[in-house]
C-alpha positions in Angstrom: 0.0 0.0 0.0 2.9 2.4 0.8 4.2 1.8 -2.9 0.8 2.7 -4.2 0.7 5.9 -2.2 4.1 6.9 -3.5 3.1 6.2 -7.1 0.0 8.4 -6.7 2.0 11.2 -5.3 4.5 11.0 -8.2 1.7 11.0 -10.7 0.2 14.1 -9.1 3.7 15.7 -9.3 3.9 15.0 -13.1 0.5 16.6 -13.7 1.9 19.8 -12.3 5.4 19.5 -13.8 5.5 22.8 -15.4 4.9 24.6 -12.0 6.1 22.2 -9.4 9.3 22.6 -7.4 10.7 19.1 -7.2 14.0 17.6 -6.5 15.4 14.3 -5.2 17.7 14.4 -2.3 19.5 11.6 -0.5 17.6 10.3 2.5 19.1 11.1 5.9 20.2 7.7 7.2 20.6 9.1 10.7 17.0 9.9 11.3 15.5 8.4 14.4 13.0 5.5 14.2 9.4 6.6 13.6 7.1 5.9 16.5 3.4 6.3 17.1 2.8 9.2 19.3 -1.0 9.2 19.7 -1.8 7.6 23.1 -5.0 5.7 23.6 -7.4 7.0 26.3 -9.6 4.8 28.4 -12.3 7.5 28.8 -13.1 7.6 25.1 -11.8 4.3 23.7 -15.3 2.7 23.7 -17.0 5.8 22.5 -19.0 5.5 19.2 -17.3 7.7 16.6 -19.2 10.6 15.0 -17.7 12.7 12.2 -17.7 16.4 13.0 -18.5 19.1 10.5 -14.9 19.5 9.4 -14.2 15.8 8.9 -17.5 15.2 7.2 -16.4 17.8 4.5 -13.6 15.6 3.1 -13.0 12.3 4.9 -15.8 10.4 3.0 -14.0 11.0 -0.3 -12.1 8.0 -1.6 -10.2 10.3 -4.0 -8.7 12.5 -1.3 -5.2 11.7 -2.4 -5.8 13.1 -5.9 -7.9 15.9 -4.6 -6.0 17.1 -1.7 -6.7 20.8 -2.1 -10.4 20.1 -1.3 -9.3 20.2 2.4 -8.8 23.9 2.2 -12.6 24.4 1.8 -13.4 22.5 5.1 -12.2 24.8 8.0 -14.8 26.5 10.2 -14.6 29.3 12.8 -12.3 32.3 12.7 -9.7 30.6 10.5 -12.2 29.4 8.0 -10.7 31.5 5.1 -7.2 30.1 5.6 -6.4 28.8 2.1 -2.9 27.7 2.5 -1.4 26.5 -0.8 -4.8 25.8 -2.4 -4.0 27.6 -5.6 -0.3 26.6 -5.8 1.7 23.7 -7.2 2.3 20.4 -5.3 5.7 20.1 -3.6 6.9 16.7 -2.4 9.3 16.4 0.5 11.7 13.6 -0.2 14.3 14.0 2.5 14.1 14.6 6.3 17.5 16.5 6.2 17.7 20.1 7.2 19.9 23.1 6.6 18.6 26.4 8.2 20.7 28.6 5.9 20.9 26.9 2.6 18.0 24.3 2.4 18.2 21.8 -0.3 15.3 21.1 -2.7 13.3 18.1 -1.6 13.4 19.1 2.1 10.6 20.5 4.1 12.4 23.9 4.8 13.0 24.4 1.1 9.3 24.2 0.5 7.9 26.4 3.3 10.2 29.3 2.6 9.1 29.8 -1.1 7.3 32.9 -2.0 4.7 31.2 -4.2 1.8 29.2 -2.9 2.6 25.4 -2.4 0.7 22.4 -1.2 3.4 20.3 0.6 3.2 16.6 0.9 5.6 13.8 1.9 6.9 10.9 -0.2 7.3 8.5 2.7 7.2 8.3 6.5 9.8 10.4 8.1 11.1 12.0 11.3 12.4 15.5 10.7 14.9 16.8 13.3 15.3 20.5 12.5 18.6 22.2 13.1 16.9 25.6 13.9 13.3 26.9 13.9 11.3 26.4 10.7 10.1 29.8 9.5 7.1 29.5 7.3 6.1 31.7 4.4 2.6 32.7 3.4 0.2 30.5 1.4 1.6 27.2 2.4 -0.1 23.9 3.3 1.8 21.2 5.1 -0.3 18.0 4.5 0.9 14.8 6.2 -2.1 12.6 5.1 -1.1 9.1 3.8 2.2 8.9 5.6 3.5 9.3 9.2 5.4 12.5 9.7 7.0 13.8 12.8 8.9 17.0 13.5 10.7 16.3 16.8 13.8 16.4 18.9 14.8 19.9 17.7 13.4 23.4 17.2 10.0 23.4 15.6 7.6 25.7 13.7 7.5 29.5 13.6 4.6 31.3 11.8 5.6 35.0 11.9 4.3 37.9 10.0 2.6 35.8 7.4 -0.9 34.6 6.4 -2.8 31.7 5.0 -1.1 28.7 6.5 -2.5 25.2 7.0 -0.8 22.5 9.0 -2.5 19.2 8.8 -1.8 15.6 9.9 1.6 15.6 11.4 3.0 15.0 14.8 5.0 17.8 16.5 6.6 16.7 19.8 9.8 17.0 21.9 10.6 20.4 20.6 13.6 22.1 21.8 14.7 25.8 22.0 16.4 27.1 18.9 19.8 28.6 18.9 21.0 32.0 18.0 22.1 32.1 14.4 21.2 32.6 10.8 17.9 31.1 9.4 16.5 31.5 6.0 12.9 32.7 5.7 12.6 33.3 2.0 14.7 32.4 -1.0 16.2 35.9 -0.9 16.4 36.6 2.9 18.6 35.1 5.6 18.2 36.7 9.1 19.8 36.5 12.4 17.5 34.8 15.0 17.9 35.1 18.6 16.6 31.6 19.3 13.1 30.2 19.5 11.5 29.2 22.9 10.9 25.6 22.2 7.2 25.8 21.2 5.6 23.2 18.9 4.0 26.1 16.8 4.4 29.8 17.5 2.1 32.1 15.7 3.3 35.6 15.8 1.7 38.6 14.1 0.0 36.4 11.6 -3.6 35.7 10.3 -5.6 33.1 8.6 -4.0 30.0 10.1 -5.6 26.6 10.6 -3.9 23.8 12.6 -5.9 20.5 12.1 -5.4 16.8 13.0 -2.0 17.1 14.5 -0.5 15.5 17.6 1.3 17.9 19.9 3.1 17.2 23.2 6.2 17.1 25.3 7.8 20.4 24.2 10.2 22.7 26.2 7.8 25.6 26.2 4.2 25.8 24.9 2.5 23.6 22.3 0.6 26.5 20.4 1.3 30.2 21.1 -1.0 32.8 19.4 0.6 36.1 20.1 1.3 39.7 19.0 -2.1 40.5 17.5 -2.4 37.2 15.5 -6.0 36.6 14.5 -8.3 34.6 12.3 -7.1 31.2 13.7 -8.7 27.9 13.9 -7.2 25.0 16.0 -9.2 21.9 15.4 -9.1 18.0 15.6 -5.8 18.0 17.4 -4.7 15.6 20.1 -2.7 17.2 23.0 -0.9 15.2 25.7 2.0 15.1 28.3 2.6 18.9 28.6 2.5 21.6 31.1 1.5 24.9 29.4 -0.5 23.8 26.4 -1.7 27.0 24.6 -1.1 30.7 25.2 -3.3 33.3 23.5 -1.9 36.8 24.0 1.6 38.0 24.5 1.4 39.7 28.0 -0.9 41.8 30.2 0.3 45.1 28.6 0.2 44.2 24.9 -3.3 45.6 24.2 -3.0 44.9 20.4 -4.1 41.4 21.2 -7.6 42.7 21.6 -7.8 42.0 17.9 -7.2 38.3 18.4 -10.0 35.8 17.4 -9.4 32.1 17.9 -11.6 29.1 17.5 -10.7 26.0 19.4 -12.9 23.1 18.2 -13.1 19.2 18.3 -9.7 18.8 19.9 -8.8 16.1 22.5 -6.9 17.3 25.6 -5.6 14.0 26.7 -3.5 12.7 29.6 -0.6 14.4 31.3 -1.7 18.0 30.7 -1.5 20.6 33.5 -2.8 24.0 32.4 -3.5 26.6 29.6 -6.1 24.8 27.5 -6.0 27.7 26.7 -4.8 30.7 28.7 -6.2 34.0 27.1 -5.3 37.6 27.2 -7.4 40.4 25.8 -8.8 38.7 22.8 -11.8 36.3 22.0 -11.6 32.5 22.2 -14.5 30.2 21.2 -14.0 26.7 22.6 -16.4 24.3 21.1 -16.9 20.6 21.4 -13.6 19.8 22.8 -12.8 16.7 25.0 -10.9 17.5 28.3 -9.7 14.2 29.9 -7.9 15.9 32.8 -5.9 18.8 34.0 -3.6 19.2 37.1 -4.2 22.9 37.7 -6.9 24.2 35.5 -8.3 23.9 31.9 -9.2 27.5 30.9 -7.4 30.5 32.2 -6.7 34.1 31.5 -5.9 37.7 32.4 -6.3 41.2 31.0 -10.1 40.9 30.4 -10.4 38.4 27.6 -13.7 37.0 26.4 -14.2 33.2 26.5 -17.1 31.3 25.3 -17.1 27.6 26.3 -19.7 25.8 24.2 -20.5 22.1 24.2 -17.2 20.9 25.8 -16.7 17.7 27.9 -14.9 18.3 31.1 -13.7 15.4 33.2 -12.2 16.8 36.4 -9.1 15.3 38.1 -9.6 13.4 41.3 -7.8 16.2 43.3 -10.5 17.9 45.1 -8.6 21.3 44.9 -8.5 21.2 41.1 -12.1 20.6 40.1 -12.6 24.1 38.8 -12.3 24.4 35.0 -11.5 28.1 35.1 -8.8 30.3 36.6 -8.5 34.0 36.4 -4.9 35.1 36.9 -5.9 38.1 38.9 -7.0 38.6 42.6 -9.9 40.9 41.8 -11.7 42.9 39.1 -12.6 39.9 36.9 -16.4 39.7 37.6 -17.2 41.9 34.6 -15.2 39.7 32.2 -17.3 37.7 29.8 -16.6 34.1 30.5 -19.6 31.9 29.6 -20.5 28.3 29.5 -23.2 26.9 27.3 -24.1 23.2 26.7 -20.9 22.0 28.5 -20.8 18.6 30.2 -19.2 18.4 33.6 -18.1 15.1 35.0 -16.4 14.0 38.3 -17.2 17.3 40.0 -16.0 19.7 37.3 -17.4 23.2 37.4 -17.1 26.4 35.4 -17.2 29.9 37.1 -19.0 32.2 34.8 -18.7 36.0 34.8 -19.9 39.1 32.9 -23.1 40.2 31.4 -24.5 40.5 27.8 -23.9 38.3 24.8 -20.5 36.8 24.1 -21.5 34.9 20.9 -18.7 34.6 18.4 -20.5 36.6 15.7 -19.2 34.4 12.9 -19.9 35.2 9.3 -22.2 32.7 7.5 -19.1 30.8 6.0 -17.4 30.7 9.5 -20.4 29.4 11.5 -20.9 25.8 12.4 -23.3 23.8 14.6 -22.1 23.0 18.1 -23.5 20.0 19.7 -24.2 19.3 23.4 -21.1 18.6 25.4 -22.1 15.0 25.9 -21.3 14.5 22.2 -17.7 15.8 22.5 -16.1 12.3 23.1 -17.6 11.0 19.9 -16.8 14.1 17.9 -13.2 14.1 19.0 -12.6 10.3 18.8 -10.4 10.7 15.7 -8.4 13.7 16.9 -4.8 13.7 15.9 -3.2 12.5 12.7 -5.4 10.0 10.8 -4.5 6.8 9.1 -5.3 7.5 5.5 -4.8 5.3 2.4 -5.0 6.3 -1.2 -8.2 5.1 -2.9 -10.1 4.7 0.4 -12.1 7.1 2.5 -10.0 8.4 5.3 
């Protein structure tokens, strides 16, 4: 089956030969062995699966491998308009090797820095250990369907000052801080970087970003940061586990430009070994819809600097620790009772509870194309049962 998938990728490449950037590089024989990083979970392992609105848009198509760009029409929420490389050529990653300054054709870094739109796929299973942070350019899709791709054991992904990025179907884990040095961000620009923090994905002054069906865990800093007035973001169908500070939305309590931030967090599975920040929000607006929360050590949803949080149709399974049953945590001692933090259709289990605050509507005010139906929280285990990278095979529904 792996050979069939490879042949299909090559045939797609030939169809776009005139505009496709393609090169063959030698495989890095020192790559670490590929492992499965999606842990099973006893709380949902027997749950009947139900496709959510994003997955039902494309997963039933047996021709997904020859019609990959159809995925770009399936996002919902604030990041719905993220088009990634929908209108670009297909670029095939053939080598897991990496050179931060002079990346070779056929590597992931060579693809993501290009100025033209690209839909990036992978020729085979691979573990990519980056030598410094991977700086993405606008109008790029990283699509891991059909193979097992991990970015791990080194610095990971930076989305800075760009727009229209889609990252789908890969595992990003064990990310380490980047080092000070030169990193190429476009074919014509190499800049001196001070060193990344060790986040899995850092979204910085960017817009129209969609992170879907990825696994994220065990990184040095956060798993996903959305900061410095980034907006129009959707984070969906991801599996998070074994990490302390999961997601940070908003730079700090003084950076008021983050009032523009709008983030949708939908159909994600927050699994075992998580501590806090699912997410932690400052200033902006976060819509949390139909997510599954297995546990937390400190809290699930936190914030400061008067953000608006709408928790809708989520499933919260509290830890056994009697002092950690509360879903919410305001990172201030007073003055939070006017903040709009609301819970609607949420399911609370094992003593979990949500402390609401504020008055007036806090609905997300989506456009017609962004809007989606949110089910009762009791449905969240079924709607998130396939969170994380999927096992997809060419010629079969995914």
